[in-house]
DRENVOZA-386045 format. One line per 2 residues: for each residue x, y, z of C-alpha. Coordinates in nm, 4 decimals, padded with zeros to 6 digits, always signed. Example, Ala and Ser with C-alpha at 12.3 -4.5 7.8 and 13.67 -1.06 7.14 Angstrom:
<atoms>
+01.2300,-00.4500,+00.7800 | +01.3670,-00.1060,+00.7140
</atoms>
This chain:
<atoms>
+00.0000,+00.0000,+00.0000 | +00.1421,+00.3343,-00.1062
+00.1444,+00.6148,+00.1504 | +00.1599,+00.9784,+00.0518
+00.3210,+01.2513,+00.2612 | +00.1201,+01.5597,+00.3568
+00.0954,+01.8294,+00.6179 | -00.2424,+01.8177,+00.7892
-00.3062,+02.1733,+00.6700 | -00.3209,+02.0385,+00.3147
-00.5924,+01.7923,+00.4150 | -00.8119,+01.9755,+00.6631
-00.9105,+02.3062,+00.8182 | -00.8825,+02.3752,+01.1904
-01.0719,+02.6518,+01.3692 | -01.0720,+02.7666,+01.7304
-01.3964,+02.8018,+01.9225 | -01.5639,+03.1038,+02.0773
-01.4449,+03.2879,+02.3868 | -01.7399,+03.2538,+02.6233
-01.7889,+03.4901,+02.9152 | -01.8283,+03.3181,+03.2524
-02.1087,+03.5539,+03.3511 | -02.3365,+03.3581,+03.1165
-02.2508,+03.0137,+03.2519 | -02.5572,+02.8434,+03.3939
-02.6743,+02.5179,+03.5507 | -02.9619,+02.5006,+03.3030
-03.0346,+02.6111,+02.9502 | -03.0517,+02.4933,+02.5903
-02.6872,+02.5108,+02.4790 | -02.3972,+02.3244,+02.6398
-02.0472,+02.4674,+02.6181 | -01.7894,+02.2082,+02.5207
-01.5043,+02.1548,+02.7660 | -01.2024,+01.9273,+02.7853
-01.4193,+01.7032,+03.0034 | -01.6179,+01.6049,+02.6941
-01.3203,+01.4081,+02.5573 | -01.2933,+01.0452,+02.6665
-00.9208,+01.0409,+02.5953 | -00.8696,+00.7034,+02.7683
-01.1288,+00.5085,+02.5710 | -01.1715,+00.7396,+02.2751
-01.4696,+00.9446,+02.1660 | -01.7220,+01.1825,+02.3181
-01.8590,+01.1697,+02.6714 | -02.1001,+01.3852,+02.8629
-01.9176,+01.5979,+03.1192 | -02.0564,+01.5258,+03.4660
-01.7803,+01.7028,+03.6599 | -01.9312,+02.0522,+03.6278
-02.2739,+02.1897,+03.7126 | -02.2503,+02.5131,+03.5073
-02.2042,+02.3740,+03.1593 | -02.4913,+02.5631,+02.9997
-02.4340,+02.8958,+02.8254 | -02.7209,+03.1465,+02.8148
-02.5465,+03.4368,+02.6387 | -02.5488,+03.5113,+02.2656
-02.3234,+03.3047,+02.0400 | -02.2571,+03.3040,+01.6652
-02.4204,+03.0200,+01.4743 | -02.0816,+02.9034,+01.3406
-01.9901,+02.7870,+01.6911 | -02.3029,+02.5733,+01.7374
-02.1947,+02.2311,+01.6165 | -02.3709,+01.9609,+01.4179
-02.3950,+01.5877,+01.4632 | -02.0839,+01.4188,+01.3270
-01.8559,+01.7233,+01.3611 | -01.5046,+01.6226,+01.4688
-01.3397,+01.8140,+01.7537 | -00.9987,+01.8004,+01.9201
-00.8632,+01.9777,+02.2320 | -00.6209,+02.2721,+02.2195
-00.5274,+02.2416,+02.5876 | -00.3855,+01.9414,+02.7714
-00.4913,+01.9448,+03.1353 | -00.4241,+01.5704,+03.1553
-00.1323,+01.3895,+02.9846 | -00.2506,+01.2225,+02.6663
-00.5340,+01.4649,+02.5961 | -00.3720,+01.6461,+02.2996
-00.4572,+01.4664,+01.9771 | -00.7757,+01.3151,+02.1186
-01.0849,+01.3321,+01.9034 | -01.4560,+01.3306,+01.9718
-01.7588,+01.3333,+01.7451 | -02.0566,+01.5546,+01.8256
-02.3573,+01.3273,+01.8978 | -02.6395,+01.5748,+01.8354
-02.6950,+01.8878,+01.6249 | -02.7796,+02.2271,+01.7732
-02.6892,+02.1380,+02.1316 | -02.3162,+02.2044,+02.1830
-02.1132,+02.5261,+02.1601 | -01.7515,+02.5102,+02.0477
-01.5474,+02.6901,+02.3150 | -01.1985,+02.8361,+02.2741
-01.0177,+02.5292,+02.4148 | -01.1737,+02.3117,+02.1455
-01.0823,+02.3009,+01.7763 | -01.3229,+02.2042,+01.5004
-01.1860,+01.9835,+01.2232 | -01.3185,+02.0135,+00.8664
-01.1787,+01.7613,+00.6208 | -01.1178,+01.8335,+00.2538
-01.3224,+01.5287,+00.1648 | -01.1717,+01.4815,-00.1804
-00.8414,+01.4158,-00.0018 | -00.9202,+01.3020,+00.3550
-01.2063,+01.0785,+00.4688 | -01.3634,+01.2212,+00.7885
-01.3878,+00.8839,+00.9634 | -01.0245,+00.8061,+00.8783
-00.9315,+01.1520,+01.0090 | -01.1135,+01.0752,+01.3348
-00.8674,+00.7904,+01.3959 | -00.5659,+00.9572,+01.2359
-00.5474,+01.2467,+01.4829 | -00.5181,+01.0228,+01.7957
-00.2502,+00.8079,+01.6280 | +00.0992,+00.8148,+01.7752
+00.2527,+00.9913,+01.4737 | +00.0199,+01.2897,+01.5285
+00.0217,+01.2866,+01.9088 | +00.4007,+01.2773,+01.9275
+00.4361,+01.5817,+01.7016 | +00.1695,+01.7768,+01.8883
+00.3339,+01.6929,+02.2197 | +00.6784,+01.8003,+02.0957
+00.5442,+02.1311,+01.9643 | +00.3248,+02.2111,+02.2648
+00.4227,+02.4898,+02.5001 | +00.6176,+02.3287,+02.7837
+00.4202,+02.4379,+03.0876 | +00.2284,+02.2479,+03.3532
-00.0723,+02.2726,+03.1239 | +00.0382,+02.2330,+02.7643
-00.1296,+02.4067,+02.4734 | -00.1391,+02.3727,+02.0989
-00.2893,+02.5885,+01.8243 | -00.4735,+02.5351,+01.4951
-00.1523,+02.6265,+01.3091 | +00.0513,+02.3681,+01.5011
-00.2077,+02.1030,+01.4203 | -00.1985,+02.1946,+01.0527
+00.1816,+02.1757,+01.0575 | +00.1832,+01.8061,+01.1592
+00.3271,+01.5729,+00.8920 | +00.1353,+01.2529,+00.8144
+00.1553,+00.9648,+00.5686 | -00.1810,+00.8474,+00.4398
-00.3134,+00.5977,+00.1831 | -00.5399,+00.6777,-00.1083
-00.8979,+00.7812,-00.0385 | -01.0715,+00.4446,-00.0865
-00.8292,+00.2744,+00.1513 | -00.8902,+00.5541,+00.4016
-01.2617,+00.4837,+00.3841 | -01.2138,+00.1119,+00.4388
-00.9891,+00.1770,+00.7394 | -01.2366,+00.4250,+00.8874
-01.5294,+00.1842,+00.8490 | -01.3340,-00.1048,+01.0031
-01.2268,+00.0903,+01.3117 | -01.5700,+00.2479,+01.3508
-01.7324,-00.0982,+01.3461 | -01.5217,-00.1968,+01.6453
-01.6096,+00.1264,+01.8266 | -01.9816,+00.0716,+01.7583
-01.9654,-00.2680,+01.9253 | -01.7764,-00.1186,+02.2221
-02.0410,+00.1538,+02.2546 | -02.3196,-00.1065,+02.2351
-02.1605,-00.3128,+02.5119 | -02.1326,-00.0065,+02.7343
-02.4948,+00.0889,+02.6715 | -02.6089,-00.2642,+02.7595
-02.4088,-00.2468,+03.0829 | -02.5532,+00.0933,+03.1715
-02.9048,-00.0425,+03.1239 | -02.8322,-00.3536,+03.3308
-02.6838,-00.1415,+03.6079 | -02.9852,+00.0893,+03.6063
-03.2094,-00.2166,+03.6453 | -02.9994,-00.3534,+03.9340
-02.9973,-00.0184,+04.1138 | -03.3711,+00.0216,+04.0662
-03.4333,-00.3241,+04.2119 | -03.2122,-00.2497,+04.5131
-03.3903,+00.0818,+04.5702 | -03.7343,-00.0730,+04.5389
-03.6619,-00.3613,+04.7753 | -03.4231,-00.2140,+05.0329
-03.4735,+00.1623,+05.0303 | -03.8468,+00.1866,+04.9668
-03.8951,-00.1578,+05.1300 | -04.1440,-00.2738,+04.8698
-03.9916,-00.6194,+04.8373 | -04.2440,-00.9009,+04.7796
-04.4148,-01.0077,+05.1020 | -04.5399,-01.3638,+05.1700
-04.8330,-01.2925,+04.9357 | -04.6152,-01.1511,+04.6594
-04.7337,-00.7954,+04.7281 | -04.5058,-00.4916,+04.7910
-04.4314,-00.5015,+05.1632 | -04.4495,-00.1372,+05.2751
-04.7133,-00.0246,+05.0249 | -04.9357,-00.3147,+05.1337
-04.9229,-00.2153,+05.4983 | -04.6210,-00.4140,+05.6183
-04.5261,-00.3215,+05.9734 | -04.2484,-00.0611,+05.9979
-04.0558,+00.0469,+06.3097 | -03.8341,+00.3454,+06.3779
-03.4578,+00.2764,+06.3927 | -03.2578,+00.5356,+06.5805
-02.9206,+00.4502,+06.4206 | -03.0450,+00.4817,+06.0655
-03.2837,+00.7653,+06.1554 | -03.5604,+00.6068,+05.9530
-03.8259,+00.3382,+05.9621 | -03.7293,-00.0175,+05.8697
-03.9339,-00.3391,+05.8456 | -04.0292,-00.4966,+06.1767
-03.7790,-00.7514,+06.3127 | -03.4983,-00.6366,+06.0823
-03.1727,-00.5544,+06.2580 | -02.8951,-00.3009,+06.2151
-02.5327,-00.4092,+06.2608 | -02.1913,-00.2518,+06.2115
-01.9969,-00.2831,+05.8860 | -01.7430,-00.4822,+06.0893
-02.0176,-00.7450,+06.1381 | -02.0781,-00.7595,+05.7642
-01.7206,-00.7721,+05.6367 | -01.3564,-00.7816,+05.7270
-01.2153,-00.4389,+05.6405 | -00.8566,-00.4100,+05.5183
-00.6140,-00.1304,+05.4431 | -00.3721,-00.1445,+05.1513
-00.0112,-00.0380,+05.1058 | +00.2502,+00.0513,+04.8438
+00.5821,-00.1322,+04.8036 | +00.8841,+00.0964,+04.7811
+00.9023,+00.2438,+04.4320 | +01.2782,+00.2822,+04.4763
+01.3157,-00.0965,+04.4536 | +01.2504,-00.1939,+04.0931
+01.2128,-00.5636,+04.1738 | +00.9027,-00.4865,+04.3837
+00.7108,-00.4404,+04.0598 | +00.6400,-00.6316,+03.7403
+00.5304,-00.9583,+03.9026 | +00.2078,-01.1588,+03.8846
+00.0177,-01.0003,+04.1753 | -00.2599,-00.7636,+04.0674
-00.2270,-00.4347,+04.2550 | -00.4896,-00.1614,+04.2339
-00.4742,+00.2135,+04.2944 | -00.7600,+00.4677,+04.2984
-00.6306,+00.5924,+03.9638 | -00.7041,+00.2492,+03.8157
-01.0681,+00.2693,+03.9222 | -01.0954,+00.6305,+03.8082
-00.9640,+00.5446,+03.4619 | -01.1528,+00.2203,+03.4184
-01.4827,+00.3537,+03.5548 | -01.6131,+00.0014,+03.5883
-01.8174,-00.1927,+03.8423 | -01.5631,-00.4749,+03.8191
-01.1853,-00.4739,+03.8419 | -00.9462,-00.7506,+03.7422
-00.6278,-00.5639,+03.6466 | -00.4402,-00.2447,+03.7243
-00.1804,-00.0328,+03.5494 | +00.0980,-00.2434,+03.6982
+00.1436,-00.5563,+03.9058 | +00.3702,-00.6112,+04.2019
+00.6024,-00.9020,+04.2716 | +00.5939,-01.1440,+04.5625
+00.8907,-00.9506,+04.6994 | +00.6921,-00.6275,+04.6759
+00.3916,-00.7872,+04.8434 | +00.6024,-00.9234,+05.1284
+00.7749,-00.5866,+05.1766 | +00.4638,-00.3922,+05.2768
+00.1399,-00.4285,+05.4693 | -00.1005,-00.4675,+05.1778
-00.3433,-00.7599,+05.1984 | -00.4404,-01.0207,+04.9390
-00.8146,-00.9926,+04.8808 | -01.0192,-01.2817,+04.7427
-01.2403,-01.2657,+04.4354 | -01.5655,-01.0803,+04.5061
-01.4189,-00.8390,+04.7549 | -01.5384,-00.4786,+04.7491
-01.2822,-00.2014,+04.6961 | -01.3690,+00.1509,+04.8111
-01.1300,+00.4404,+04.7626 | -01.1016,+00.6112,+05.0997
-00.9160,+00.9242,+04.9906 | -00.8482,+01.1379,+04.6844
-01.1353,+01.0726,+04.6136 | -01.3609,+00.9004,+04.8644
-01.6149,+00.6605,+04.7203 | -01.4863,+00.4935,+04.4032
-01.6302,+00.1425,+04.4219 | -01.5448,-00.1761,+04.2373
-01.5835,-00.5507,+04.2878 | -01.2747,-00.7690,+04.2422
-01.3017,-01.0455,+03.9842 | -00.9597,-01.1928,+04.0653
-00.7514,-01.2162,+04.3846 | -00.5727,-00.8820,+04.4197
-00.4337,-00.6250,+04.6608 | -00.4438,-00.2460,+04.6783
-00.2423,+00.0556,+04.7772 | -00.3164,+00.2640,+05.0870
-00.5879,+00.4609,+04.9094 | -00.8494,+00.1940,+04.9803
-01.0595,+00.0351,+05.2454 | -01.1569,-00.3065,+05.1145
-01.4415,-00.5295,+05.2336 | -01.4367,-00.9107,+05.2407
-01.7955,-01.0220,+05.3159 | -01.8682,-01.2415,+05.6172
-02.1349,-01.5118,+05.6435 | -02.4798,-01.3676,+05.6005
-02.3669,-01.0913,+05.3668 | -02.2948,-01.0790,+04.9959
-02.0595,-00.8459,+04.8110 | -02.3358,-00.7178,+04.5823
-02.5562,-00.6174,+04.8728 | -02.2630,-00.4414,+05.0446
-02.1763,-00.2719,+04.7126 | -02.5219,-00.1206,+04.6666
-02.5649,-00.0403,+05.0339 | -02.2366,+00.1531,+05.0519
-02.3058,+00.3306,+04.7245 | -02.6420,+00.4425,+04.8567
-02.4763,+00.5573,+05.1806 | -02.1791,+00.7367,+05.0191
-02.2907,+01.0913,+05.1137 | -02.2837,+00.9903,+05.4817
-01.9551,+00.8009,+05.4443 | -01.7902,+01.1003,+05.2799
-01.8849,+01.3090,+05.5861 | -01.6649,+01.0797,+05.7953
-01.3557,+01.1990,+05.6073 | -01.0957,+01.3969,+05.8012
-00.7646,+01.5602,+05.7118 | -00.6225,+01.8907,+05.5928
-00.4458,+01.8095,+05.2645 | -00.7229,+01.5704,+05.1581
-01.0108,+01.3992,+05.3344 | -00.9731,+01.0337,+05.4286
-01.2135,+00.7860,+05.5863 | -01.0561,+00.5717,+05.8572
-01.0956,+00.1968,+05.8966 | -01.2181,+00.2462,+06.2527
-01.4987,+00.4814,+06.1455 | -01.6086,+00.2395,+05.8746
-01.6115,-00.0507,+06.1175 | -01.8632,+00.1391,+06.3321
-02.0758,+00.2496,+06.0370 | -02.4282,+00.0974,+06.0485
-02.5558,-00.1510,+05.7919 | -02.9052,-00.2913,+05.7575
-02.9033,-00.6703,+05.7698 | -03.1405,-00.8330,+05.5231
-03.3187,-01.1611,+05.6086 | -03.1325,-01.4470,+05.4405
-03.4219,-01.5763,+05.2331 | -03.4980,-01.2314,+05.0941
-03.1300,-01.1649,+05.0242 | -03.1018,-01.4926,+04.8302
-03.4096,-01.4043,+04.6252 | -03.2691,-01.0607,+04.5443
-02.9251,-01.2043,+04.4624 | -03.0715,-01.4572,+04.2202
-03.1789,-01.1637,+04.0054 | -02.8820,-00.9324,+04.0572
-02.6100,-01.1947,+04.0073 | -02.7402,-01.2893,+03.6632
-02.7227,-00.9238,+03.5582 | -02.3725,-00.8916,+03.7057
-02.2556,-01.1992,+03.5158 | -02.3747,-01.0467,+03.1889
-02.2088,-00.7154,+03.2799 | -01.8695,-00.8705,+03.3480
-01.8848,-01.0804,+03.0309 | -01.9479,-00.7587,+02.8403
-01.6556,-00.5876,+03.0182 | -01.4192,-00.8668,+02.9091
-01.5430,-00.8482,+02.5506 | -01.5082,-00.4696,+02.5472
-01.1530,-00.4844,+02.6801 | -01.0680,-00.7399,+02.4099
-01.2157,-00.5176,+02.1392 | -01.0274,-00.2119,+02.2707
-00.7024,-00.4092,+02.2618 | -00.7799,-00.5230,+01.9080
-00.8576,-00.1678,+01.7975 | -00.5514,-00.0157,+01.9666
-00.3189,-00.2781,+01.8173 | -00.4759,-00.2478,+01.4732
-00.4731,+00.1333,+01.4608 | -00.0957,+00.1944,+01.4205
-00.0625,-00.0949,+01.1746 | -00.3356,+00.0506,+00.9551
-00.2030,+00.4033,+00.9835 | +00.1543,+00.3186,+00.8852
+00.0567,+00.0873,+00.6016 | +00.1719,-00.2397,+00.7598
-00.1819,-00.3757,+00.7302 | -00.4420,-00.3004,+00.4667
-00.8162,-00.3606,+00.4614 | -00.9571,-00.5673,+00.1796
-01.2818,-00.4348,+00.0309 | -01.4833,-00.7307,+00.1650
-01.3556,-00.6853,+00.5211 | -01.5501,-00.3676,+00.5862
-01.8742,-00.5618,+00.5613 | -01.8039,-00.7662,+00.8732
-02.0763,-00.7416,+01.1363 | -01.9428,-00.6596,+01.4826
-02.2801,-00.5708,+01.6273 | -02.3956,-00.9217,+01.7267
-02.4210,-01.0263,+02.0878
</atoms>
């Protein structure tokens, strides 16, 4: 496959967004201002920004800055390493405003296929040049001119189209898996809320307990009514609670072994209900050198500082750094019940945090924290429904991770011409279950 050399400026136009006055930022409105938080630079693509509550813009804005579905954007500022060169595609017309930290990409479509461009910009050959040319400050910046000055090697237009379709097919399947998991999780949370927050679990007649007049009694510890004869215990009665630790980073041989070791950053980046790997493993030497604890499969990890409240269920034996309090369920309790209970109680748990530099929840405070004990028969009935959903979720997570690995390995090979896509390959269906 022949590759032709171009500067990006020969293939596309790049324009900076509008400068938006903060006095018109709002928590509600019709138009959302795009921020760097709309780039899912770890997984690729667009994401809704949930980290800010003033994303709406209620001032006047030129129509050229209101983007359309399918428009390609890229950041001009790198608040997080790896952000420059990321791309996102606008999901809906007439809803998002291009702000000054965001560049709009317009391809010269007789030379550059837009879908191919979407994957070209995050490729290493582009990212490395943008990084080298960026202003060397704590927060790096680039400009439309620097983007246009990047040198690339691309195939002819039809090959570009085939590559774009192939990579997009993989991304569609990844997006479908994530949507399925979101729906399953919404169902599981709704069931937990209905049974154990509203207390409308099925009574002996199959009717909703509280709504059908089931007896409720006031519980002073929980400061609410609970079903009659239910008890409240401490989290220490429900689970063994462990701290984690970090082997010395000065000793290289502490790392690179077979022991899975998790940090809060791993959970933050993965954003997943389940965890089975981290950014790096530790060795047996590293494990023995510190006070971390090996946790069995189906333990609950909760970040206890910076930030408090990231939750994930282990799917393999693993250990953690000191940023966690981890729960190993005792008899009478299940990890899924503890997971949903703690998630529902997170606002109260966060209030337990102390410290000046950052807030941290202590093991001792968590041990004393109250938990509602569910009758065993009812818990088994609830688990029979939730566990089947969780099994489907984790299967989808494994498939998604496999697809991401396939995409990320395929991308540089396609971009540098080591692999080509035959015309028949773009018809493959990756959307099946």
